[in-house]
N, C-alpha and C positions, 0 to 999 in steps of 0.2 A: 523661275517659271514653275518648277515643280512645287515649291512652297506655296505659290499663289493658288495652284490647282487644288492642293490639299486643303488649303484654307477655305476655298470655295466649296469643296465637297463636304467639309466638316459642318457647314451651316445647315440648320434644320429649316423646314418651310416656315415655322413660326418666327425664327430669327430673321429670315429673309423678308417676311411680311413686315416686321417692325422696321427693318432698314428701308424698305420701300416707302413706308409711311413717313419716316423721317425725311427722306428725299423729296416726297411730295410737299411737305411743309416748307422745306427749303426752296423748292421751285415756286411755291406760292409767294414767298417773301420776295424773291427776285423778280417774278413776273407781274405781280399785282400789288405788292406792298410798297408804298411810297414813304420816304421819310417825312416827318411832320413839316419840316421847312419847305419841302418840295410841294406837299399838298397845299400849303398856305400860299405858295407862289403861283399856283395854277390859275389860268384865266377863268372868269366866271361867266363868260359869254356863250356858254353852251349848256343850257339848262334843260334837262330832261324832265318830263312829267312823272316818270317812274323808272325803275331799274333794279337789278338784282344787287343785294348787299350780302356779302359773304366773306369768310376768311379761310384759313388753312383747314379748319375743322370739316367744312363741307367737302373740300377736295380730298382730304384724307379718308373720310367716310365713303366717298364715291369710289375711290380706288380700292379701298378695303372690301367693299361689296363686290367689285368686279373680280377681285382675286378669289372670292368664293365660287364665282361663275355659276351661281344659282339662277340668275337672270330674271325669273319671274318673282312674285312676292316671296319673301323669306324672312330672315331674322330681323332685318331692319324695318320691314313693313310692320311686323308685330310691335316693334319698339316705337315706331312713329305713331301707330294707331293708339297705343297705350298712353303716350305722352299727350296726344290730342284729346282723348277721352277725359283725361284728368284735367287738362286746361279748360276745356269747354264745360265739362260737368255733365256728361251723358253716359248711358250704359253701353251704347254701341257706336263705334266709329269704323267705317268701311272705306278703304282706299279705292280710288278709281283713276283713270288716266287723264281726266281733265275736269274742270268745274262744270263745263257744259255736259259732260257725261254724268256728273253727279246729279245735275238737274233732271236729265233724262231718266236715270235710274230711280231717283227719289219719286218722281211722278209715276213712272211705269209701275213701280212697286205697289202703288195704290190701286192698280187694276187687277191685282192677283186674286185668284180664287181663294187663297188662304184667308182673305179678309171677309169672305162670305157676302152677304147682301150689301154690306157697306162699300164694296169695291166700286171703283169708278168704271163707268161703262161708256161705250161710244154714244155720242149724242148728248151726254151730260155737259153742263156748262161749268166753266171755271172763271172766277173773277180774277182779273189781273190789271196792270196799268199799261197805258199805251206809251208812256215815256220810260224807256229802260233798255235792257240788253236783250237781243233776240232769243238767246237760249233760256231765258226765264219763261218765254212764251212757247217756243218750239215744241217742247214735250207734250203740251196740250194738244196741239195740232197733229203731231206725229202719232199720238195715241187715238186719234179720231174723236176727240172732244172739242167743244166749242169755246174759244176764248171770248170773254166778255170784257171789253176794254172800258176802263173808267179813267178819270182825270186825276192829276196830282196837285198838290198845294205848292204855290210858288214860294221859293226860299227854303222850303222843307224838302220838296221834290218827292215826297211819299204820297201814298194813296189818300184820296179824299174819302174819309170813312163814311160820311153820310151818302155820298154818291155810290159807294159800294153797297150800302144798305138798299138803296133804290134799285140797284142792279139785280138783286136777288129775284129769281123766278122759281117756278116749280121744278125746273131742271138743274138748278144750281147745286153743286155737290162739293166744291172746293174753292179755296182762295190760294193763289200762288203768286207771291210778290217778294221783291227784294228790299233789303234795307239799303236805300239808295245812297251810293258812295260812302257807305259805312254809317249813315245816319239812321238809327232805328225808326221803323214806322211805329204808329201808335198801337203798341202791342195789346194793351188792355182792351181797347175798343174792338180790335180785330178778333181777339179771342172771345170777347162777349158775343160778337156777331156769329162766330163759328159755333159757339155753344147753343145759341138761340135757334139756329137753323141746322144744326148737326152737320157741320161742314169740316172737311179735311183742311188743314193749314200746312202748306209747304213753304218753308222759310228759306229764301235764297240769301245766304250770308257770304256770297262769293267776294263781296267788297267790304265785309264787316267783321272779319275775324278780330276778336278782342273788344268789340263794342258791347256796352252794357246798357240794359234797360232796367231801371229801378234795382240796380245792384246785381242783376243776373245777366249772364252771358247771352248775347245773340246766338241763336242756334239751339236754345233750350226751351223755346216756347211752342213751336209748331209740332205737329205729329212727326215731321221729318224735316231735316235741314241740310243745306249744302254749302260747301266751301270750295274755293279755287286756289291753286298754287301756281298759276301762270306767273311769269317773271314780274309783272306789274303789281301783283297782289302782296298781301301783308307778309307772307313767307312764300318761298318758291321751291319747286322741284323741277323747274323747266316747264313741263306739262304735268298736270296732276290735279286731283280733287278728292274730296271726302264727303261721305254721307253720314249724318248722325241721327240717331233716334233712341228713344227709351223703350220702344215697342219691339219685343223679340220677333213677332210675326213680320213686321215691316222689315226688320234687319234680315230675316231669313229670305224674304222676297227680294230685297235688294241684292243679296249675295247670289241668289239664283239667276236673276236677270243679268247680273254682271258676268257670271261664270257660265256662259253658253245656255242658260236655262236649266242647268243641272238641278236635280232634286236634292242630291247629297250636299250636306253642308260641312263636310270635312275640309280642313285646310289642305292646300297643296302639299303633297308628300305624306299626308296622313292616310291611314287605312282603317276604316271601321270605327272611327270616333262616334259616329251617329248610331252605331249598334244595329244597322239595318243592311249590312253589305250584301248578304245572300239569303235573307230571311223572309222577304215579302213579295207580294204580287202587285204590279203597277200597270194601269191601263190594260192593254191586251197582251202584255209581255208575259213570258212564262214565269212561274213561281221561282223565286230565288235569283232572278236576273240581277247582275251586278249593279248595285245602287249607284256606283260612280258613273254609270252610263244610262241612268234614267233621267228623262227631261220632262219637267212639269210646267215649264214656261217657254215661250218663244223668246229666247234670250240673245245676248250679245257676248263678245269677249272684250271687256272694258277694264281689264286689270292694269295695275301699275307694276313697273319693274322694281326689283329690290335696289338697284342703283339709284333710282329716283327717290325711293323711300329713305335711303341712307342720307341723301342731301336734306330731305325734309326733317329727319330726326335731329340733325345738327341745327337746322333753322329754328326748330321749336325752342331750343335753349336760348335763342336770341329774341324770341317773340315779345316778351315783356318790354325789353329795351326798344324794340321796333315800334311798339304801340305808343310808348312814351314819346319817342321822337316824332311820330306822326302828329300827336296832339300838340307838341311844341311848335312844329312847323305850321300847323293850322292856325295857332294863336298868333304867329308872326304875320301871316297873311291877313288875319282879321284886324290886327293893329294897324297895318298899312292901309287897308281898304276903308277903314272907318271914315277917313277924310273924304272919301269919294262916294258916299251913299247917295248923293244927288244923281249919280250916273249909273250906279249898280245896285241891284237887289242882292243883298249879302245873305249867306246861308244861315239858317236857323235850325238849331238842334231840337229834336223832339223833347218836350218837357219830361223830366225824369230820366233822361238818357245821358250817357257819357260815351260819345262816339269815338271809335278808333277810325278816324277819317281816312278814306281812300284818297280823297282829293279835296281841293277847295273850290266849290262851284260858285259862280257868280252869273247873274243875268243882267245884260245891258238894258237899261230902262228905255222904253219907247221914245222918251223925250230927251235922251242923253245927248243927241247931236252928232252921234257917230254910230256905226253898225258894229255888230260882233265881228263880222268878216274884216272890216277895216282894222280893228284892234288886233285880232289874232294874226292877220296877215303881217301887220307891222311887227308884232312880237316874233313871229317866225323869222322874219328877215334879220332880227336882232339876236337870233340863236336861242329863242325861248320856245319850248314845246307847249302847246295847249291841246285840249281835246274837247269836242262837243260832248254833250251828255248822251253818249252812245247813239242809239238809233233815232233820237229825237221823237217824232211821232211814228210809232211802229205801223199804224194802219196806212200810212202814206208811203211806206217802203215798197219797192217793186214786188218783193216776195209775198207780201201780205194783202195785196190788192184784191186777189180773187179767192182767198181762203174764206171758209165759212166762219162768220164771227158776228158778234153783236156789239154795238157801240152805244154807250150811255152818255147822254149830253153832247155838247159840241166840242169837248176836249180843248177848250180855249187856252188853258194853262199849258197843256202839252204842246200846242202849236207855238206858244211863246218860248218854251224850252227849245223846240226845234229851231226857232229862228234867232234866239238871242242868248242862249245859255252856253257857257264853256267852263272848263275847269283847269286849274293849275295843280301841280303835284304837291304831295305832302310826304313822299316816301323817305325813309331814313337816310338815304344817301344825299339828300338835298341839304345844302349848307346855308347857314345864316347869311353868308356873303352873296350866295346865288339869289336868295329871296330878296335881299336888299337891291341887288342889280335889277331884278324884274320890276320891283316897285318903282325904282328910279326911272326905268324905261316907260312904264305906264304914266308916271307923272309927266315925263317929257312929251308923250303922245297927247295928253290932255292939254298941256300948255301950248303946244303947237297949234291947237285948234281954238285957242283963246278961252279955254274952259277952266 
C-alpha cells in the first residue's frame, strides 16, 4: 500500500495527463471501436441522413482541454481558427457557438458604424431566397431590415440570378444567400451584380465546407462568410460555427458583437494588446476608462468553449477525407437514381463548381405517379431517414407570415421544393451497403406501383 501511495505521489501533473489521455483512447476503442468483421456484419436497415464521425483523437482533445479548465476560448480555439483559416484561405476566422450565430454576427457586423456610410441600416432591403434555412434570413429581420424573397432554380436549388436582378430597388444594400446543400450558387453572376449595385455579399457556407467554385473555396467570395459545426455538417463540435472575412474592419466588428459589444479586441486573458487600455476617452466616459469595459456596439455573448474547439481542431485533420467521402457517396446516389429520371428531378451542380455535397437532393416529378410523402413515409418505415429541403417556402412558414418583406415573382419553383423535394445523406459514416439498401428499397417501391 505504501509503495502504491509513493508511486502515486511521484507522478507529475504532466505524467498524469498523458496517462489520462492514454486511458481515454483505450475507452474509445472499447466503447466506440468495432472490429472490421463486426462492422461488416451490422444490419444496414437503419440509415441516417447525417451523423458525427470521430475517433479517439477528438475524445483525447476534449478531455485534454477539460484538464486545462480554461472553459472559454483558449489554446485549442486559436489552433482551430488557424487550421480553418489555412484550409479556407482567408485572413480572419472567428469562432462562435453555432452556425446560426455565425449568420447573425456576420450580418450584424455590417450594421456597425465602423463601416461608415456603407453600413446597413434599418429599412434597407436584402435579397435572399425563399427556399432555404431560417437562420439565413432571420438576421435580416432581427436587425430591422427587409428580406426580399426570390425563387430558385429546380435541380440546382440556388438563386435565380435574373430574378435577383429584377428584385433590386433603390433600398437594396445586400445579398445574403447559401450554397444550397453544398452546391455553390453562381458566384460570378452574383458578384457582378454586387459590384454593379455596390451591394454587400454575405455567403452562407454552413452546408458547403470544402466546396469549390472555379478552383476557389466557398467562403472566399463574399465580404463575409459563415460555417456551421452542428453534428449533421461537414465537421462537428456539437454546437459551433465560424465567421470568415478578409476585411479587418468586419472582423473587428464581428468580434465586438460576439463579445458583449466590447470595443477592446484583446483576446481573453490578454491585457493591453490593443495599446489603448487606459489612454483614451470614449463616449461620455472619463478619460482613461479601462478599455476592457468600453462598449461600442449593442452586442451578445456568442463565444465557443475551448472544449468544443478541441474537438473541432481534431476534426479539421479529417476534413479532406470527409469531403472525399461525401463526393463518393453523392456519386453512388447519382449512379443509382439515373435509372429513375422519369420519376425524379436529379441534382445539378453549378457549372465550374466542385461541390462538397451536404446531401443528395431529389424532386419527385409532378407526373411521377406517387407523392414525396408516400415515398419518404415508406422509406421511414424501412429505417431510412430523409429530410425535406429545410423550410420549403419560407414565406408560408408561420413565423414569417406577418413580417415585413417583399416577394418577387410567384415563387413557383420554391413551392415545388416545398411540396416535392427531399434529400438523402452523403455524410462520411454512410456505407456503400447502406446506399445499396436504400436504392433497393426505392426500386421495390416503384415496382410495387407498377412503375
